[in-house]
C-alpha positions as CSV (number, residue, x, y, z in Angstrom):
1,M,10.7,18.5,16.3
2,K,12.2,18.2,19.7
3,K,16.2,17.5,20.4
4,K,17.4,16.1,23.6
5,D,20.9,14.9,24.1
6,D,21.4,14.7,20.3
7,I,18.1,12.6,19.7
8,V,15.6,13.9,17.6
9,E,12.1,13.3,18.7
10,I,9.3,14.1,15.8
11,D,6.0,15.1,17.3
12,I,3.7,13.5,14.6
13,L,0.6,15.4,16.2
14,K,2.6,19.0,15.6
15,L,3.2,18.1,12.0
16,A,-0.4,16.9,11.5
17,K,-1.3,20.3,12.7
18,A,1.1,21.9,10.5
19,V,-0.6,20.2,7.8
20,F,-3.9,20.8,8.5
21,R,-3.3,24.7,9.0
22,N,-1.8,24.7,5.5
23,V,-4.8,22.5,3.9
24,W,-5.4,25.3,1.5
25,A,-2.0,24.6,-0.1
26,V,-2.4,20.8,-0.1
27,I,-5.5,21.3,-2.0
28,L,-3.9,23.9,-4.5
29,A,-1.1,21.5,-5.1
30,A,-3.6,18.7,-5.7
31,V,-5.3,20.9,-8.2
32,I,-2.3,22.2,-10.1
33,G,-0.8,18.3,-10.2
34,G,-4.0,16.9,-11.3
35,A,-4.4,19.5,-14.3
36,A,-1.0,19.7,-15.1
37,L,-0.7,15.7,-15.7
38,F,-4.3,15.6,-17.4
39,G,-3.0,18.5,-19.8
40,Y,0.2,16.7,-20.7
41,T,-1.7,13.5,-21.3
42,Y,-4.1,15.1,-23.6
43,F,-1.9,17.6,-25.4
44,T,1.3,15.4,-25.9
45,V,0.5,11.7,-25.5
46,D,-0.9,9.8,-28.6
47,P,-3.8,7.5,-27.9
48,T,-2.9,3.9,-28.4
49,Y,-5.4,1.4,-29.9
50,E,-5.3,-2.6,-29.4
51,S,-6.2,-5.5,-31.7
52,K,-6.7,-9.0,-30.4
53,A,-6.6,-12.3,-31.7
54,L,-7.3,-15.6,-30.0
55,M,-5.5,-19.0,-30.8
56,Y,-5.8,-22.6,-29.4
57,V,-2.9,-24.9,-28.3
58,N,-3.5,-28.6,-29.4
59,N,-1.1,-30.6,-27.4
60,T,-2.5,-34.0,-28.5
61,G,0.7,-36.3,-28.1
62,I,3.3,-33.5,-29.2
63,N,6.9,-34.9,-28.7
64,L,9.5,-32.2,-27.4
65,G,12.4,-34.4,-27.6
66,S,13.4,-38.0,-26.7
67,N,13.1,-37.7,-23.3
68,Y,10.2,-35.3,-22.7
69,T,6.6,-35.7,-24.1
70,I,3.6,-33.8,-23.7
71,S,0.5,-35.8,-23.2
72,S,-3.0,-34.6,-23.9
73,S,-4.4,-35.5,-20.3
74,G,-3.0,-32.4,-18.7
75,L,-3.8,-28.8,-18.8
76,A,-0.4,-27.6,-17.1
77,A,1.0,-29.3,-20.6
78,A,-1.1,-27.3,-22.5
79,Q,0.0,-23.9,-20.4
80,E,3.6,-25.2,-21.0
81,L,2.9,-25.2,-24.9
82,V,1.7,-21.7,-24.8
83,K,4.8,-20.6,-22.9
84,T,7.0,-22.0,-25.7
85,Y,4.6,-20.6,-28.4
86,I,5.1,-17.1,-26.9
87,V,9.0,-17.5,-27.1
88,I,8.9,-18.5,-30.6
89,L,6.5,-15.5,-31.4
90,E,8.9,-13.1,-30.3
91,A,11.7,-14.7,-31.9
92,R,13.4,-12.5,-34.7
93,T,12.8,-14.7,-37.4
94,T,8.9,-15.0,-36.8
95,V,8.6,-11.0,-36.2
96,N,10.4,-10.5,-39.6
97,E,8.1,-12.7,-41.3
98,I,5.3,-11.0,-39.6
99,I,6.5,-7.4,-40.7
100,K,7.0,-8.9,-44.2
101,E,3.0,-10.3,-44.1
102,A,1.9,-7.1,-42.7
103,G,3.7,-4.9,-45.2
104,V,4.6,-2.4,-42.5
105,D,7.4,-0.1,-42.4
106,K,8.7,-0.9,-39.2
107,T,11.8,-2.7,-37.5
108,Y,12.2,-5.9,-35.4
109,S,12.0,-3.9,-32.2
110,Q,9.2,-1.7,-32.9
111,V,7.0,-4.8,-33.7
112,K,8.2,-6.7,-30.8
113,G,7.3,-4.0,-28.6
114,M,3.8,-3.9,-30.0
115,I,3.1,-7.4,-29.2
116,E,1.9,-9.1,-26.1
117,A,0.9,-12.8,-25.4
118,A,-0.5,-14.6,-22.6
119,P,-2.7,-17.5,-21.8
120,V,-6.4,-16.9,-21.1
121,N,-7.7,-18.0,-17.5
122,E,-5.2,-20.7,-17.5
123,T,-6.8,-22.4,-20.2
124,E,-5.3,-24.1,-23.8
125,I,-6.2,-20.6,-25.5
126,F,-3.8,-17.8,-25.6
127,E,-4.4,-14.3,-26.6
128,V,-2.1,-12.2,-29.0
129,V,-2.6,-8.3,-28.4
130,V,-0.9,-5.8,-30.9
131,T,-0.9,-2.1,-29.5
132,S,-0.3,0.6,-32.1
133,T,-1.0,4.5,-32.3
134,D,-2.8,3.5,-35.8
135,P,-5.9,1.3,-35.3
136,E,-5.7,-0.4,-38.8
137,E,-1.9,-0.9,-38.2
138,A,-3.0,-3.1,-35.1
139,E,-5.4,-4.9,-36.7
140,I,-3.2,-5.8,-39.9
141,I,-0.1,-6.9,-37.6
142,A,-2.4,-9.1,-35.5
143,N,-4.0,-10.8,-38.4
144,A,-0.5,-11.4,-40.0
145,I,0.4,-13.2,-36.7
146,T,-2.4,-15.5,-37.0
147,K,-1.1,-16.3,-40.7
148,V,2.7,-16.6,-39.7
149,L,2.5,-18.1,-36.3
150,P,1.0,-21.8,-36.8
151,N,3.4,-22.3,-39.8
152,R,6.3,-21.1,-37.8
153,I,5.4,-23.2,-34.8
154,A,4.8,-26.1,-37.2
155,D,8.4,-25.7,-38.5
156,V,9.8,-25.6,-34.8
157,V,8.1,-28.2,-32.8
158,D,7.2,-31.5,-34.3
159,G,3.4,-32.6,-34.1
160,S,2.2,-29.1,-33.0
161,S,-1.2,-27.5,-34.0
162,V,-2.5,-24.2,-33.6
163,R,-6.1,-22.9,-34.6
164,I,-7.4,-19.6,-34.7
165,V,-10.2,-19.2,-32.3
166,D,-10.7,-15.5,-33.3
167,Y,-9.2,-13.2,-36.0
168,A,-8.5,-9.6,-35.1
169,V,-10.8,-6.8,-35.8
170,L,-10.5,-3.0,-36.0
171,P,-10.5,-1.5,-32.7
172,S,-13.7,0.5,-32.0
173,G,-12.0,2.9,-29.2
174,R,-8.7,3.7,-28.0
175,S,-7.2,1.7,-25.2
176,G,-4.9,4.4,-23.6
177,P,-3.8,6.5,-21.9
178,S,-6.4,6.9,-19.1
179,Y,-7.2,10.6,-18.5
180,S,-8.7,9.8,-15.2
181,T,-5.9,7.6,-14.1
182,N,-3.5,10.0,-15.0
183,T,-5.1,12.9,-13.2
184,M,-5.4,10.9,-10.1
185,I,-1.9,10.3,-10.2
186,G,-1.2,14.2,-10.7
187,I,-3.7,14.9,-7.6
188,L,-1.6,12.2,-5.6
189,V,1.8,13.6,-6.5
190,G,0.8,17.1,-5.7
191,I,-0.6,16.1,-2.5
192,A,2.5,14.1,-1.6
193,I,4.6,17.2,-2.4
194,S,3.0,19.7,-0.6
195,V,2.7,17.7,2.3
196,F,6.4,16.8,2.1
197,I,7.5,20.5,2.0
198,I,5.1,21.4,4.8
199,V,6.4,18.7,7.0
200,V,10.0,19.5,6.3
201,R,9.7,23.2,6.8
202,E,7.8,22.4,10.2
203,M,10.5,20.2,11.1
204,Y,13.3,22.9,10.6
205,D,11.5,25.8,11.7
206,V,14.1,27.4,14.1
207,F,11.7,30.1,15.7
208,I,10.4,29.5,19.2
209,R,6.7,30.3,18.9
210,E,5.3,28.5,22.1
211,E,6.2,29.0,25.8
212,E,5.9,25.2,26.2
213,Y,8.4,24.3,23.8
214,L,11.5,26.2,26.2
215,T,10.0,24.1,29.3
216,D,9.6,20.7,27.5
217,T,13.0,20.7,25.4
218,Y,15.3,22.4,27.6
219,G,13.6,22.4,31.1
220,I,14.1,26.2,31.4
221,P,11.1,27.9,33.4
222,V,9.8,31.1,31.3
223,L,9.6,33.9,33.8
224,A,7.7,36.3,30.9
225,A,7.0,36.5,27.2
226,I,6.8,39.9,25.3
227,P,4.9,39.5,21.9
228,H,5.8,41.9,19.2
229,A,4.8,42.5,15.4
230,D,6.4,41.9,12.2
231,S,7.7,45.0,10.7
232,R,5.8,44.3,7.5
233,G,2.4,44.6,8.9
234,G,2.4,47.3,11.0
235,G,0.2,45.4,13.4
236,N,-2.3,46.5,16.2
237,Y,-2.4,45.9,19.8
238,K,-4.7,43.0,21.0
239,Y,-4.7,40.4,23.4
240,G,-3.5,37.1,22.0
241,K,-2.3,33.7,23.2
242,Y,1.0,35.1,25.0
243,G,-0.5,38.2,26.5
244,Y,-1.4,41.8,25.4
245,G,1.0,43.2,22.7
246,K,1.4,44.2,19.2
247,Y,0.8,41.8,16.7
248,S,0.9,41.9,12.6
249,K,-1.7,40.3,10.4
250,Y,1.0,38.4,9.0
251,S,2.8,36.9,11.8
252,Y,4.2,37.5,15.2
253,K,7.3,36.8,17.0
254,S,7.8,36.7,21.1
255,T,10.9,37.6,23.3
256,Y,11.1,35.1,26.3
257,Y,12.8,35.6,29.6
258,Y,14.0,32.9,31.3
259,S,15.4,32.1,35.0
260,S,19.0,32.7,35.4
261,E,19.6,30.0,37.4
262,E,18.9,27.4,34.5
263,K,21.2,29.5,32.1
264,G,24.5,30.3,34.0
265,G,23.5,33.4,35.8
266,K,22.6,35.6,33.0
267,D,19.1,36.4,32.1
268,K,18.0,36.7,28.4
C-alpha cells in the first residue's frame, strides 16, 4: 500500500504475492472451516424429511365475483387459481383443520412453517410439500392436507374443484441438510477469512522491507542498506537480497540510509 499526498494506492500484485506466500495458511483455514461446519451439521442439525402431494386445479367456469370470471381457456387462469388456493391453504382456519385431521400436537405457526406449495412447471397442477424431522409426521400432515383442502376451497370459492393427483408417501430418505454443501460453504468461509486477514496485514504493514519502497513512495534516493537479524533467531551471516549481512531464520530488518538533500540536511 502506497500513500502519496493523502491518496492511498493499493498494489494488487503485491497483495496477491502476500497471499501466495501464505498459501499454507489459506489451505489450513479452508480445512478447518470445512471440518468445523461439517461437524456442526453432522452432530447438531437434525435431518429433515419431505413428503409431497400433488393436486389438480379444475378451473371450468369458476366465478370469483360479479365482475371477474375465470374461463377454462387460459392456462394463466389456472395459475391464478393455484395462487388463490395456496393462500387458502396457509390460512389459520385451514391449518387448524389440518392439525385436527392429522392429530399432531403442534401449533398453527409450527405447521404453517412446515408447509410449502407451488405450481408444477407452470401447469394446472400444484405440489404441496411438508417438511419435518419425523418422516411419518411429514406423511400424515401431507395426506391430511389432501383431505382438508378440497373441502375448504369449495367453501370459499364458488364452483371450485380440486382433485388429488398423488397422495403423500413415507419419505425414503432425508432431504436435508446437505453435508457436502455445508462443507463447501465452510471451506469458502475459511478461505475468505484467511485471505482477508493476510490482505489487511499486508496493507497495514509499517515496516520498510524493500529499497524500492522509499524511492517509489517518497522519491528518496537510497545510499545504503544494512540488514540485521531478528533477536529471536541468532541468525547467521550470508548474502541476501539486500547484500551481505546477518540474517535470522525467522525474519530480517534493514536499516536504510538516504540522502540528506531529500530530508532537510540530516542523514538517517
